[in-house]
C-alpha positions in Angstrom: -77.9 -51.1 64.5 -75.1 -48.8 65.5 -77.5 -46.1 66.9 -77.8 -43.6 69.8 -80.9 -43.1 71.9 -82.2 -40.3 74.3 -85.3 -41.0 76.6 -86.9 -38.1 78.5 -89.3 -38.4 81.4 -92.5 -36.3 81.4 -91.3 -34.0 84.3 -88.1 -33.5 82.5 -89.5 -32.2 79.2 -90.4 -28.8 78.4 -94.1 -29.5 78.0 -94.7 -32.6 80.2 -94.5 -34.9 77.1 -92.6 -38.2 77.3 -90.0 -38.2 74.5 -88.3 -41.1 73.0 -85.8 -40.6 70.2 -83.1 -42.7 68.4 -81.0 -42.4 65.4 -81.0 -45.5 63.3 -77.4 -45.8 61.6 -76.4 -48.2 59.0 -73.4 -50.3 59.4 -70.1 -49.0 58.0 -70.0 -48.9 54.3 -73.8 -49.2 53.9 -76.7 -46.9 53.7 -80.4 -48.0 53.9 -83.2 -45.6 52.5 -86.0 -45.3 54.9 -89.7 -44.2 54.9 -92.5 -43.6 57.3 -95.8 -45.4 56.9 -99.1 -46.3 58.6 -99.9 -50.0 59.0 -103.6 -50.5 59.1 -104.9 -53.6 60.9 -105.9 -55.2 57.5 -102.3 -54.9 56.4 -100.7 -56.4 59.5 -99.4 -59.9 58.8 -101.0 -62.9 60.8 -98.6 -65.6 59.7 -95.1 -63.7 60.3 -91.8 -64.8 59.0 -88.5 -63.4 59.2 -86.1 -62.8 56.3 -82.8 -63.0 58.1 -83.5 -66.0 60.3 -85.9 -68.9 60.3 -88.3 -67.3 63.0 -91.9 -67.5 62.3 -95.0 -66.9 64.5 -98.8 -66.6 64.3 -99.7 -63.1 65.4 -103.0 -62.3 67.2 -105.9 -61.3 64.9 -106.7 -58.0 66.6 -103.8 -55.7 65.9 -103.8 -51.8 66.5 -103.0 -49.3 63.7 -99.6 -48.0 64.0 -96.9 -45.9 62.4 -93.6 -47.5 61.4 -90.4 -46.6 59.6 -89.4 -49.5 57.6 -86.6 -49.9 55.1 -87.5 -48.7 51.6 -85.7 -51.6 50.2 -87.2 -54.8 52.0 -84.6 -57.3 50.8 -83.5 -57.8 54.6 -87.1 -57.6 56.1 -89.3 -54.9 57.5 -87.1 -53.2 60.2 -90.0 -51.0 61.3 -87.7 -49.2 64.0 -89.9 -46.6 65.5 -93.8 -45.9 65.8 -96.8 -45.2 67.7 -99.9 -47.3 67.8 -103.6 -46.3 68.1 -103.5 -46.8 71.9 -101.0 -44.0 72.2 -98.1 -46.4 72.9 -94.8 -46.0 71.2 -91.7 -48.3 70.7 -88.1 -47.6 69.5 -86.0 -50.7 68.4 -83.2 -51.2 68.5 -80.1 -49.9 70.2 -77.6 -52.6 69.4 -75.7 -53.2 72.7 -72.7 -55.2 73.9 -71.9 -57.7 76.5 -69.0 -60.0 77.5 -67.9 -63.6 76.8 -69.1 -64.9 80.3 -72.5 -63.9 79.7 -72.7 -65.1 75.9 -71.0 -68.4 77.1 -73.7 -69.0 79.7 -76.6 -68.0 77.5 -75.5 -68.2 73.7 -77.3 -66.1 71.2 -79.9 -68.0 69.0 -79.2 -68.1 65.2 -82.7 -68.3 64.3 -84.3 -66.3 67.0 -85.8 -62.9 66.9 -83.9 -59.8 65.9 -84.2 -55.9 65.0 -85.9 -56.9 61.8 -88.9 -58.4 63.6 -89.4 -56.6 66.9 -91.8 -53.6 66.1 -94.0 -55.7 63.9 -94.6 -58.3 66.4 -94.9 -56.2 69.4 -96.2 -52.6 68.9 -99.6 -53.5 67.3 -100.6 -55.6 70.4 -99.6 -53.5 73.5 -101.8 -50.8 75.4 -99.0 -49.5 77.8 -95.3 -49.1 78.0 -95.4 -51.8 80.6 -97.1 -54.3 78.4 -94.5 -53.7 75.7 -91.9 -54.9 78.1 -93.8 -58.0 79.1 -94.6 -59.0 75.6 -91.1 -58.6 74.3 -89.8 -60.4 77.3 -92.1 -63.2 76.7 -90.8 -63.5 73.1 -87.3 -63.5 74.2 -87.6 -66.0 76.9 -89.4 -68.4 74.4 -87.6 -67.9 71.0 -84.3 -66.2 72.0 -82.4 -63.7 70.0 -79.3 -63.6 67.6 -78.2 -60.2 68.9 -78.2 -58.0 72.0 -80.4 -55.0 71.8 -81.9 -52.2 73.8 -85.6 -51.3 73.2 -87.7 -48.4 74.4 -91.4 -48.3 75.2 -93.3 -45.3 76.0 -96.7 -44.0 76.8 -98.2 -40.7 78.0 -96.9 -41.4 81.7 -94.0 -43.7 81.5 -90.9 -44.8 79.4 -89.3 -48.1 80.1 -85.8 -49.3 78.7 -85.5 -52.9 77.9 -82.0 -54.6 77.4 -81.4 -58.0 76.3 -78.8 -60.2 78.2 -77.5 -63.2 76.2 -79.8 -65.2 74.1 -82.9 -65.5 76.4 -82.5 -63.1 79.3 -83.5 -59.5 79.9 -83.7 -56.5 82.2 -85.8 -53.5 82.0 -85.9 -50.3 84.0 -88.4 -47.3 84.1 -87.1 -43.8 83.2 -87.5 -41.7 86.4 -90.1 -39.1 85.5 -87.6 -36.1 86.3 -84.7 -37.5 84.4 -83.5 -38.3 81.0 -81.4 -41.4 79.7 -78.7 -41.6 76.9 -77.7 -44.6 75.3 -74.8 -45.4 72.8 -74.3 -49.1 71.7 -73.5 -50.8 74.9 -75.4 -52.1 77.8 -76.5 -49.0 79.7 -78.5 -49.8 82.8 -76.1 -49.1 85.7 -78.0 -50.3 89.0 -80.8 -52.7 89.4 -83.3 -53.5 92.2 -84.0 -57.2 92.4 -86.5 -56.8 95.1 -88.7 -54.5 93.1 -88.4 -56.7 90.0 -89.5 -59.7 92.0 -92.2 -57.8 93.7 -94.1 -54.7 92.9 -92.1 -54.1 89.6 -92.6 -50.3 90.2 -89.4 -49.5 88.2 -87.7 -52.8 87.5 -88.5 -55.9 85.6 -86.5 -58.9 84.4 -86.8 -62.5 83.1 -88.2 -64.8 85.6 -84.9 -66.9 86.2 -82.4 -64.1 86.0 -81.3 -64.5 89.5 -80.8 -68.1 89.6 -79.1 -68.0 86.1 -76.5 -65.3 87.2 -75.7 -67.2 90.3 -75.6 -70.7 88.5 -73.1 -69.1 86.1 -71.1 -67.1 88.8 -71.7 -63.9 86.7 -72.0 -61.7 89.8 -68.8 -59.8 90.2 -70.1 -57.6 93.2 -68.0 -57.8 96.4 -71.1 -57.4 98.5 -72.2 -60.5 100.6 -76.0 -60.1 100.4 -78.0 -62.5 98.4 -78.7 -61.3 94.8 -82.5 -61.6 95.2 -82.5 -59.1 98.2 -80.1 -56.6 96.6 -81.6 -53.3 95.7 -78.9 -51.5 94.3 -76.8 -54.1 92.1 -74.2 -52.9 89.9 -75.3 -54.2 86.4 -72.3 -53.2 84.1 -69.4 -55.0 85.8 -71.2 -58.3 85.4 -73.3 -58.0 82.4 -71.8 -55.3 80.3 -68.7 -55.1 78.0 -65.3 -53.7 78.9 -63.7 -53.4 75.6 -61.1 -50.8 74.5 -63.3 -50.0 71.5 -66.1 -48.8 73.8 -63.8 -45.8 74.7 -63.7 -44.5 71.0 -67.1 -45.8 69.9 -69.6 -45.6 72.7 -68.7 -43.8 76.0 -67.7 -40.4 74.2 -71.3 -40.2 73.0 -72.8 -40.7 76.4 -70.2 -38.2 77.7 -71.0 -35.5 75.2 -74.8 -35.6 75.7 -74.6 -35.5 79.5 -72.0 -32.8 79.5 -74.6 -30.8 77.3 -77.6 -31.3 79.7 -75.7 -31.2 82.9 -72.8 -29.0 82.2 -72.3 -28.0 85.9 -73.1 -31.3 87.6 -69.5 -32.4 87.1 -66.1 -31.5 85.8 -66.3 -32.8 82.2 -63.3 -31.1 80.7 -60.6 -30.3 83.2 -57.3 -32.1 83.9 -59.0 -33.6 87.1 -62.4 -34.1 85.6 -64.9 -36.6 86.9 -66.1 -37.7 83.7 -64.1 -37.9 80.6 -65.1 -39.3 77.0 -63.7 -42.7 78.0 -65.3 -43.0 81.5 -67.1 -46.4 82.1 -69.1 -44.9 85.1 -71.0 -42.3 83.3 -74.7 -42.3 84.8 -77.4 -44.2 83.0 -79.9 -41.4 84.0 -79.4 -37.8 85.1 -81.9 -35.0 86.1 -81.2 -32.2 83.6 -80.3 -28.6 84.7 -83.1 -27.4 82.3 -86.3 -29.1 80.9 -85.5 -30.7 77.6 -87.2 -29.7 74.4 -87.6 -31.5 71.0 -85.1 -29.2 69.7 -82.6 -30.2 72.4 -83.1 -33.7 71.4 -82.4 -32.9 67.7 -79.2 -31.0 68.7 -77.8 -33.7 70.6 -78.5 -36.6 68.2 -77.0 -34.5 65.5 -73.8 -33.6 67.4 -70.3 -34.1 66.4 -68.4 -33.0 69.6 -69.0 -29.3 68.7 -67.1 -26.9 70.9 -64.6 -29.6 71.8 -61.1 -30.6 70.3 -62.8 -33.8 69.0 -65.0 -32.1 66.4 -64.2 -33.6 62.9 -65.1 -30.0 61.4 -62.7 -28.2 63.8 -60.3 -25.9 61.9 -57.4 -26.9 63.8 -56.3 -30.3 65.0 -55.3 -30.0 68.8 -52.8 -32.8 69.7 -54.3 -35.3 67.2 -57.8 -35.0 68.9 -59.9 -33.9 65.8 -62.2 -36.6 64.8 -60.7 -39.0 67.5 -64.2 -40.2 68.5 -67.2 -41.6 66.7 -69.7 -38.7 66.2 -73.4 -39.0 67.2 -74.4 -37.5 63.9 -72.7 -39.5 61.4 -72.7 -39.8 57.7 -74.6 -43.2 57.8 -77.6 -42.2 59.7 -80.8 -43.6 58.0 -83.2 -41.5 60.0 -84.1 -40.0 63.3 -87.4 -40.5 65.0 -88.7 -38.8 68.2 -92.0 -40.1 69.5 -93.8 -37.5 71.5 -96.8 -38.4 73.5 -98.4 -35.1 74.9 -100.5 -34.8 78.1 -103.6 -32.7 78.4 -104.7 -33.1 74.7 -107.5 -35.1 73.1 -106.1 -38.6 72.3 -106.8 -38.1 68.7 -104.0 -35.5 68.5 -101.7 -36.6 71.5 -99.4 -38.7 69.6 -96.8 -37.0 67.2 -93.8 -38.5 65.5 -90.9 -36.2 64.6 -88.7 -37.4 61.7 -85.4 -36.5 60.0 -83.7 -38.4 57.3 -80.0 -39.1 56.5 -77.1 -37.4 58.3 -78.6 -35.4 61.2 -75.8 -32.7 61.0 -77.5 -31.4 57.7 -81.2 -32.4 57.8 -84.3 -30.9 59.5 -86.8 -32.2 62.0 -90.6 -32.4 61.0 -93.5 -33.6 63.1 -96.6 -35.7 61.9 -99.6 -36.8 63.5 -99.9 -40.6 63.7 -103.6 -41.0 64.1 -104.1 -41.1 60.4 -104.5 -44.1 57.7 -101.8 -42.9 55.3 -98.6 -40.6 55.2 -97.5 -38.1 52.8 -95.8 -39.5 49.6 -92.8 -37.4 50.4 -91.9 -39.5 53.5 -93.7 -42.6 52.4 -92.4 -43.4 48.9 -88.8 -44.1 48.1 -86.5 -46.9 46.9 -82.8 -47.4 46.2 -82.3 -44.7 43.6 -81.2 -41.2 44.5 -84.0 -38.6 43.7 -85.2 -35.2 45.0 -88.8 -36.6 45.2 -88.6 -37.7 48.8 -87.3 -36.5 52.2 -84.8 -39.2 52.6 -82.9 -38.7 49.3 -83.0 -35.1 49.2 -81.4 -34.8 52.5 -78.9 -37.5 51.7 -77.8 -35.3 48.7 -77.6 -32.2 50.9 -75.5 -33.7 53.5 -73.1 -35.2 50.8 -72.5 -31.8 49.2 -72.5 -29.6 52.3 -70.1 -32.0 54.3 -67.4 -31.6 51.7 -67.9 -27.7 51.7 -68.4 -27.1 55.5 -67.1 -23.6 55.7 -69.4 -22.3 52.8 -72.5 -24.4 53.7 -72.8 -24.6 57.5 -74.6 -21.2 57.8 -76.9 -22.5 54.9 -77.8 -25.5 56.8 -78.2 -23.5 60.2 -80.9 -21.3 58.5 -82.7 -24.1 57.0 -82.9 -25.9 60.2 -84.1 -23.0 62.1 -86.8 -21.8 59.5 -88.1 -25.3 59.0 -88.1 -25.8 62.7 -90.1 -22.7 63.5 -92.6 -23.3 60.7 -93.2 -26.7 61.8 -93.7 -25.5 65.4 -96.3 -23.0 64.2 -98.1 -25.5 62.0 -98.3 -28.0 64.9 -99.8 -25.3 67.2 -102.3 -24.1 64.7 -103.3 -27.6 63.9 -104.0 -28.3 67.6 -105.9 -25.2 67.8 -107.9 -25.9 64.7 -108.7 -29.4 65.9 -110.1 -27.9 69.1 -112.4 -25.5 67.3 -113.6 -28.2 64.7 -113.8 -31.3 66.7 -113.7 -30.2 70.5 -117.2 -31.3 71.1 -117.0 -34.7 69.1 -113.7 -35.7 70.3 -113.9 -39.6 71.3 -117.1 -40.1 69.3 -116.8 -43.0 66.8 -118.8 -41.4 64.0 -116.2 -38.6 64.0 -113.1 -40.8 63.5 -113.0 -40.6 59.8 -113.4 -36.9 59.6 -110.7 -36.4 62.3 -108.2 -38.6 60.3 -109.0 -37.0 57.1 -108.3 -33.6 58.7 -105.0 -34.7 60.3 -103.9 -36.3 57.0 -104.5 -33.0 55.2 -102.4 -31.1 57.8 -99.7 -33.7 57.5 -99.7 -33.1 53.8 -99.3 -29.4 54.4 -96.4 -30.0 56.8 -94.7 -32.2 54.1 -95.3 -29.5 51.5 -93.6 -27.0 53.7 -90.7 -29.3 54.4 -90.1 -30.1 50.7 -90.2 -26.4 49.8 -87.6 -25.6 52.5 -85.6 -28.5 51.5 -85.6 -27.8 47.8 -84.4 -24.2 48.7 -81.4 -25.2 50.7 -80.5 -27.9 48.1 -80.4 -25.2 45.6 -78.2 -22.9 47.8 -75.9 -25.8 48.9 -75.5 -26.9 45.2 -74.5 -23.4 44.2 -71.9 -23.2 47.1 -70.5 -26.7 46.5 -70.3 -25.9 42.8 -68.4 -22.6 43.4 -66.0 -24.6 45.5 -65.0 -27.0 43.0 -61.2 -27.8 42.5 -61.5 -26.8 38.8 -62.7 -23.3 39.5 -61.1 -20.3 37.9 -61.8 -16.7 38.6 -61.3 -15.1 35.2 -64.4 -15.2 32.8 -64.3 -15.6 29.1 -64.8 -11.9 28.5 
């Protein structure tokens, strides 16, 4: 999918959480309604078969319960996309990425291999750490191949790993530094790789077993350095394995530029005539240490952005030298949903995992947290289908976005108030639920006989969160509809009297 990703290490976040967030965007000319569900062990398939390819596999008989954000219309398969399992491990899949003809000629894509449709379902229920996620997905890729190149994130309370497929069967993975963040548009992003670590301790690097020999056999290493690849600790990945298309400078690099410019405004010259990095730079860092710690609200802002404050903003009042709307925005009309999985430290495991959700175009929607240690989700985020309705979070926000976009001047302030009000109330409810849990279950946390009571308690709190979101969303829909109706082309100021 044409998506955008942000990964935040635990020492770079506001509260010590690991944060992993991604927009899932539909392809051009297409929208896909989404929902959020809980997949219980008894609902997990044992004999799994893809819809889009001929891939099939027998899955282990001991899956963990997990959250997922599948398609509300299942004609193309599950597409689980983002979730957290009962072990407190999260997965985000996928960031569709790019490569080059030399790589794809050396290891062609596999028509009936695995793809985005499958990955969450066959990996997330069976892993107990982020590292296990890398290893399990890597083994699938090496055995079955893939028909598309993808970036995938794995997260637990301590680590985040970023996995990138290379060709049909190969892959590299790198650990996000604890004090840094990573941004990812739709292109291969890892900039430097340590083959010594990958072949030894695997502290921060992993890769497919034959990656070095495959690169050497196919003359893919474009480095001018003379040292053997297996002993290289700082190999430049992108020149050899990445894409170098002109389209990247309109579609991909501008997104990374804007996010890094926001989080590190003083680290480089981003805007001057002699700037170090421009929207079309191919050398933007894969990871950076932010100038301030990053909150969930920062993540939402970045993944909703449309180059505001720059000449490239499609909503800008004036067009400076033809720059307005020049680059592909991060917050686009065809976003299906945004999920940010947050694994929080220092809390009982029963409430440590939270999944923040927003549906439809991020410019106009709100971000709501839900606890994932439950057996069901509220109907407002669980139910939905192909028909527009105000009965679920996805479609209600889709309608708001379509109305407000066409009447930006009169609706922008309404959307901002909605987002701020909903965000503040969500934060308050999350804090109050954490406190109520400690009072109610503090002495029984971790005990098997309290599991059902805890999940019932959290499901009730999730319902309250959904009710708040629905009330706030209905209120802003009423206001946006009035503003849009008042701005119709056939308006006339004189009344009948």
